[in-house]
N, C-alpha and C positions, 0 to 999 in steps of 0.2 A: 304128594311127592316127598321122600325122604330128604332131610337137610343134610347135606353132605359137608363134612368138617375136615379141614386140614389140621392133622394132628399138632402142627407148629403154629396154629392160629395165635397163640398167646404172645408170639414173638413180634408181632405187627399190630396187633390191636390197641395197645396202651400207648396212644399218642395224644395230640392235642385235641383230635376229635372225641376220643374217649373223655377227656375232662370236660367236654361240653356235654356229650349224651348222658354222663353219669354224675353232672354237676350237683344234682340234689343231694348226692351223698358224698361224693369224694372232694367237692369244693364247697361243701357247706360248713362254716365255721362252728355253727352252733352243735351240729351232729358231731364234728370232731372233738369239740369240748366236752360233750357228754360221754363220748367213747373214752376219752382220756381220764375223765373222772372215774369211770368204771375200771379202767386199768389200775389207776391208784388205789382203788378200794379193794381189788381182787388180788393184788400181789403185794408182798412185803418188800415194797420198792422204796429206794432213798435216792436223794438228788445225786449222791456221788456214785451211784452204781453204773456199771457199763451195760448198755441196752442195745441188742441187735434188733432192729425193725426190718425183720426178713419179708422179702416181696413188699417192701414198703412204699414202691411208687415214688410220689414226689415228696414223700417224708411228712405228710400232714400230721400225723401223731407225734413224730420225732420233734417237729418244729414247735408243736404245742407244748410237748415236754420240756423242751429247751427254754421256752417262753416261761415255763414255771420253775426254772432253775436247775433242771437236770442236765448235767454237763458231759455225759458220757454216751451220747446217742449215735449209733451207726445205721445207716439205711443202706440196704443191698437190694438192688432190682436189676432186672434184664433191661428195661427200657431206658435207652439213653434220653429220649425225649422228657420223661417224667423226671429223670435224675437231674437233668439240666435246669428244669423248672424249679426243683427242690432247691438246688445250689443257689439259683438267683434270689428265691424267697429267703433263704437263710442269710445271704448278704444284706437283703433289704432290712431284714428283722435284726441284724446284728447277733445272730444265734450260731452257736458253735455246734454244728452237726456235720458228721462225716458222711459222704455219699460214695457208695462203690457200686460199680457195674459188675454183675455176675450171676451165675446160675445157682438157683437155691438148692439144687441137688449136689452141688459140688462147689462150694463157696470160695475155696481156697483161703478161707480166714483161719487164723491160728486156733488150735483147739483149747479148750479150758480158758477162754478169755471173757466169756460175758455172765454176768449175774442174772440177766433176763433175755429171753428171746421171744419176740411178739410176732406172731403170724396173723395179721388182721385183714378185714376187708374181704373175706371169702377168697382168700388166695391159695386155698388147697382144693385139688380136684381139677386143675387144668390140664394135667398131663394125661396121657392116653391110659395108663394102667395103674391100679392101686398101688402097685409096688413102687411106682414113681413118687406117690405122696409118702410112703414109708420111707423112702431115701431122703426126702425133704425133713421129715421128723427126725431120722438118724443124724443127719447134717446139724440140725438144731441141738440135738443131744451131744455131739461131739464138741461143738464150739462152747457150749455152756460149762461154767465152772462146777465142781461137785457142790450139790445143794441148790444149783441155781433153777430158776422157774421158767416155764413154757406157759405162754397164754395163746391160745389159739381161737380164732373166730371164724366160723363158717355158717353157710346158710342152713337152716333147719330142713332137712329133706322131707320130713313129714308135712310140714307147712307148705312147701313148695306143692306137693301133691294135693294137699287139701285146697288150696287156692289156685291151682292150675289154670292159666289163661293162655290158650293156643296163640291168641293174637292180642296185642297191646300197642299203644302209641301214646306219645306225649309231645307237647310243643316246647320248644326252647324259645323263649322270647316271642317275636311276631314273623320270624323268618324261617324257623328251622322246624322240622317234624322228624322224631324218631319212631320207626316202626319196627316192631319186633314179631316174628313168627316163631312158635315153640313147639318142640316135640318131646315127649315125655316117654322114657322107658324105665325098666326096673330101678335103676340106680344112676340114671344119666339123662340129663336134659340137654337137648340141642337147641340152638337158637340163630336165626337169621336176622341180623340187624341192618336196616335200611335208613340212612339219614338223607333226607331231601331238604334242600335250601330253595326258598321261593324265587331266589335271584339267580343261584348258581346251579340249580338241578341236583343231580345225584351227588352226593358228597362221600358216601361209603354204603357198599354192600358186602357185608362180610359175615361168616358164620363162625360159632364157636360152640363149645361143649364144657359142661361142668358136671363133675360127679357129685352125686347127693349122699349124704351121710346121715345116719340116725347116731343116737347117743351109743348105742351098743358097739356100732361098727367103729365109732371114733375111739371108744375107750379101749377096743381091742387093738386098734392100730397104734395108739399112743403108748400102750403097754409093750407092744411088740418092739417099739423103738427104744425100749429101755427105761421109760419113765415110770415113776411111782406116784402115789397119792393123787391119781388122776380123778378129777372132779368135773363132770359135765353138767352145765346148767342150760335150760332151755326157756323160751318165752321172753327173751330179752328183745324189746322192739327199739330200733334204732330211731324212727320217725315217729313223731307224736301226731302226725295227721294220716288219715286214710289215703290209700292209693296204690297203684301198681308200681312198686319200687324195683322190680326184677328180682335180683338175688340179694339185695342190699337191705332187707328187713327180715325180722324173726330169725334171729340167729341163735346157733349152738355155740356156747362159750366153754372152753376146756382149759383148766389150769392143771398143771402136772409139775412134778419136781425130779431133778436129777438126783439120784441117791448120792448122799454125803461120801460114800466110799467108792464112787464110780470114777 
């Protein structure tokens, strides 16, 4: 039976349950530190730079950057739940990070504002059409200062196809089980996620879809958005242990620059 996905699935999935089901990646401090190490080694980034963490969720990367002395981080995300979690963490850590709710295709942020835009954690490919992803990249281009840098991180479509597993599950502690059923087409993977609690029963039954990219298609899309010096790296493993981490391992990393005269 075909998995039927509501095109607006991304408006409701990212909540407290998501933080539990994907905790191995999005609530893992060691993974976050490793990712921020990579960011700092990949971009000409300084503690005084302005940084937009686009689709940044609860701001785990920005909070880690702030912990290291970066003072100009802004997180924009659609999820009110994740933004509130990030604000609370910033207060607890005494970190100065700005959290903004908005749409990545039309942020309403001022143009020519940021030295760097980060789109991390496989946050591209959620919207129904490829042109929607182009609009996100064009928005990143718009808010960047001339000469500013983009760092984009998405799942490696080739590795998803190679390691495709139509059914997977993992346990969270002793009480919760996450089961995923997947369907793979040419450039799209659909998934149904069922979360069960041994005490409370069904917690979630929701479907979602993610567009898969290759280095060539990402290069083309990034150039179409106006960027130059596009570099695509592959083979970057986030987790150092084997296992089915869904879309959160085997990434493609893209760095690109806005022309200095743009």
